[in-house]
C-alpha positions, 0 to 999 in steps of 0.5 A, spaced: 238 173 098 237 174 105 241 169 109 238 165 114 242 162 120 244 155 119 242 153 126 235 155 124 234 149 120 234 144 125 230 148 130 224 149 125 225 142 123 225 139 130 219 143 132 215 141 126 217 134 128 215 135 136 209 138 134 207 133 129 208 127 133 204 130 139 198 133 135 197 126 131 199 121 137 197 127 143 199 127 150 196 123 156 198 119 162 194 114 167 192 115 174 190 108 176 185 106 171 183 114 170 186 116 163 188 124 163 189 128 157 194 133 157 194 135 149 189 131 144 191 127 138 187 123 133 185 118 138 181 124 141 177 126 135 170 125 135 168 121 128 162 122 124 156 117 124 158 115 117 164 112 121 162 110 128 155 111 128 151 115 133 145 116 137 137 117 134 132 121 139 125 124 138 123 129 143 116 133 144 114 138 149 114 135 157 107 135 160 103 135 154 105 143 153 102 145 147 108 149 143 107 154 138 111 153 131 115 159 133 117 155 140 118 149 137 123 152 131 127 156 137 128 149 141 131 147 135 135 153 134 138 152 141 139 144 140 143 146 134 147 151 137 149 147 143 151 142 138 155 146 134 158 149 141 161 142 142 164 141 136 158 136 133 158 138 126 155 132 123 148 131 125 141 131 122 136 136 126 128 136 124 122 140 127 116 137 125 111 143 127 105 138 125 107 133 131 110 137 135 116 133 135 124 134 134 128 129 131 136 129 132 141 124 130 148 125 132 155 121 133 158 118 139 163 122 144 170 120 142 172 117 149 165 114 149 166 106 151 159 104 153 154 107 148 149 110 153 144 113 148 140 117 155 146 120 157 148 123 150 141 125 149 141 129 156 147 133 153 143 137 148 136 137 151 137 139 158 133 146 160 139 149 163 136 155 166 141 159 170 138 163 176 140 167 182 137 166 188 138 168 196 141 164 201 143 157 200 137 152 202 137 145 198 132 139 199 137 133 198 144 131 197 147 127 192 154 124 191 157 125 183 162 120 180 168 124 183 165 123 190 163 131 191 156 132 194 151 135 189 146 139 192 139 139 189 132 143 189 132 149 192 128 150 198 125 156 203 127 162 201 132 160 196 126 157 192 125 165 190 129 167 184 132 174 184 134 174 177 135 169 171 140 168 165 136 171 160 140 178 163 147 174 161 150 177 155 155 172 154 159 167 159 166 163 158 171 158 161 177 162 164 182 160 170 184 164 175 189 164 181 186 163 188 189 166 195 193 160 196 196 160 189 192 154 186 189 155 178 181 154 178 177 154 173 171 158 173 165 161 169 166 168 167 159 172 166 158 178 162 151 182 163 147 186 158 146 193 161 139 191 164 142 185 167 148 189 170 143 194 173 139 189 176 145 185 178 148 191 182 142 192 185 141 185 188 148 185 190 148 192 194 142 189 198 145 182 199 152 185 201 155 180 207 149 175 205 150 169 200 147 169 193 147 162 190 148 160 183 143 155 181 143 151 173 136 148 173 135 144 180 143 144 182 146 149 186 153 151 182 156 155 187 154 159 193 158 165 194 158 171 199 157 177 196 163 182 200 161 189 196 156 191 190 158 189 183 156 194 178 161 193 172 156 188 169 161 182 170 161 176 175 164 169 176 161 162 177 166 158 182 165 151 183 168 144 182 170 145 175 174 142 170 176 145 163 170 141 160 165 142 165 166 150 165 166 150 158 160 145 157 156 150 163 159 156 159 156 153 152 149 152 156 149 159 158 150 162 151 146 158 148 140 159 153 135 156 156 129 151 152 123 155 151 120 148 154 122 142 157 123 136 153 121 129 153 124 123 150 119 119 146 124 114 143 131 113 142 136 109 140 143 107 136 145 109 129 149 104 126 155 106 122 154 107 114 161 105 113 164 103 119 171 103 123 174 098 118 173 104 112 177 108 117 183 104 118 183 102 110 183 110 109 188 111 114 193 105 111 192 108 104 194 115 107 200 113 110 202 109 103 200 115 099 205 120 104 210 115 103 210 114 095 209 122 095 215 123 100 220 118 095 218 122 089 219 129 092 226 126 094 228 123 087 226 129 083 227 135 087 233 132 092 234 137 098 228 142 097 224 135 096 226 133 103 224 140 106 217 139 103 217 132 106 218 135 113 213 141 112 208 136 109 208 132 116 207 139 119 201 141 115 198 134 117 200 135 124 197 142 124 190 140 120 189 134 125 191 139 131 185 144 128 180 138 129 182 134 135 181 140 140 189 140 141 189 147 141 184 149 147 181 156 144 179 151 138 174 146 140 174 139 137 171 138 130 166 132 128 170 128 123 166 125 117 169 121 111 167 128 106 172 131 112 177 126 112 177 127 104 178 135 105 184 133 109 187 129 103 185 134 098 189 140 102 195 135 103 195 135 095 194 142 095 201 143 099 204 138 095 203 142 089 205 148 093 212 145 094 212 143 087 211 149 084 217 152 088 222 147 086 221 147 079 221 155 079 228 154 083 230 148 077 229 153 072 233 159 075 238 154 076 238 152 068 238 159 067 245 159 069 243 163 076 248 162 082 245 158 088 243 164 092 240 167 085 236 161 084 233 160 090 232 168 091 228 168 084 225 161 085 221 163 091 219 170 089 216 168 082 213 162 085 209 165 091 204 169 086 202 162 083 201 159 090 197 165 093 193 165 087 191 158 087 190 157 095 186 163 095 181 160 090 181 154 095 179 159 101 174 162 098 170 155 096 171 153 103 168 159 106 163 159 101 162 151 103 161 153 110 157 159 110 152 156 106 152 149 109 154 151 116 149 152 122 146 158 118 143 153 113 142 158 108 141 152 102 137 147 106 131 148 103 133 147 096 138 141 098 135 138 105 138 139 112 142 132 112 147 135 107 149 140 112 154 137 117 157 133 111 159 139 106 161 143 112 165 138 114 168 138 108 169 146 107 172 146 114 178 141 113 179 144 107 180 151 110 184 148 115 189 144 111 190 150 106 192 155 112 197 150 115 200 149 108 201 157 108 204 156 115 208 150 113 209 149 106 210 157 104 213 160 110 217 155 115 219 151 108 222 157 105 226 158 112 229 152 112 231 152 105 235 158 105 238 156 112 240 149 109 244 153 103 248 156 108 252 150 109 258 149 105 258 142 103 250 142 101 252 148 096 252 144 090 247 146 085 244 139 083 242 138 090 237 143 089 235 140 082 241 143 078 245 138 073 249 133 076 256 136 073 254 143 075 
C-alpha cells in the first residue's frame, strides 16, 4: 500500500473542519450598523417561497403598447434569464398573450429585513438598455444611499446614441488595479464582430474626447478615449461593488426588454410552510447527523471517525455551493425539495463510507495484514461507489435539464413545477460531487495517513476482531 505522510491526517482534518465552519456560519464583520460579508454562509441563502414567502406581480406593456405574442414571450424569457442569473430558481412565471400580461412570483432576498415588493420587482423588470453617447451632459443629479452622486437623463449632444448594448457579445464582472494599486470592480465587455467594428470607428472619431456609458437614463461612466479601441473589448468603470458589477453584467447579458413594463399589481406571497418548518428540519438534521456519527463510530471505529469528518466536509461543501460562498458560483434559492436533495446526498455519502469500511472488515477477516486490507478494501469498494454515484448524477442532470430554465416538459407538468424539481436535482448533484471529493478522495487520504501511527496499527480499530 502506498503510504501517506502521518501529518497529512491532521492537515486534511483541520482544513475540512475550518472550511466547514466558515461555509456553514460564514465570515462577516460590522462597521457601525452595516454588516460586511467576507464569506457567505447558510444565513445568506435565499430561501424559497415555500419557506419564507416572496413577491407576486403582474406586468403589462407600458403606455398601452400593443405587444405581439413573440414580444411578450421574449420579455418573459428575459425576465426568466435575469432571475436565473441572480440565483433565483424557485419562481413561477407565466405569459398571458390574450390580455398582454406577465405574472411572476419569486422569493425575497436573504438579507431583506423590510419586505418592499416594489424594490424587489424593479430588480427584474427594468429595461436595462446599455448605450454609448458623446460627452457627459445630464439634466439632473440625485444622491444614492452611499452618498454618491447619480447623474440622470442625458441632454444636449449626449442625448444622441452612438451605439447600444445589442452589439455586446458578453459582459462579466472583473477586478483590476488602478495606478495607485487599489483594486476596483469593473464590467468587462466583449463586442460582436459588428460591434467591434462600430466601437473601433467611434473611438477613432472621439480620441481625447469623452464617451459616456449609460444604463437606461443613468450615467455609469464617462471615460476619455485615449486611443482607438479596435480589439472588440472594453471596460465600464464606476463605483461598483462585486454585487453591483455582477448585477449590471447579468442585465447586459440578459438584454433589454422589448418594451417597458408597467406594474399592474403587486403584493406579498405568504410562505406555504414557514420558517418554523425550516427550524424543525434543521434540528432533525442535526439529530440525524449525531445519530449517524454514533453508529459509524460504534460499528466501524477508526474508519467511522474519519467518515464523520468527511461527512461534515461534504455538508460544508454542499452549503457553500448554494450560499454564494464561492464567488464564481452564484447563490441558489433553497426550497424544501432542495433541502431534501441535500439530505439524500448525505445519505449517499454515508453509504459510500459504509461500503469502504465493510470491504476493509472483510479483508481483515480473510486474514490480510492491515496494510493489505486497507489497500484491497479501498480498491474493491471504488467501483461500486462510482457506479452508484454515477447513476444519481445522471438522474440529477436529467432533472435539471428537463425542469430547469429550458422548461422542456413544462407543457406536460406545468411551469410551477420547474423551480421546485430543478432545486432538488441541483442540490442532489452538488451533494454527490461533494461526496466524491470528501468521502472518496480525502477520507482515503486520512485513512492511509492514520495507518502510519504505530499506536493505531491495531486491526480491531479498523473493524477487525478485538483479539487479533
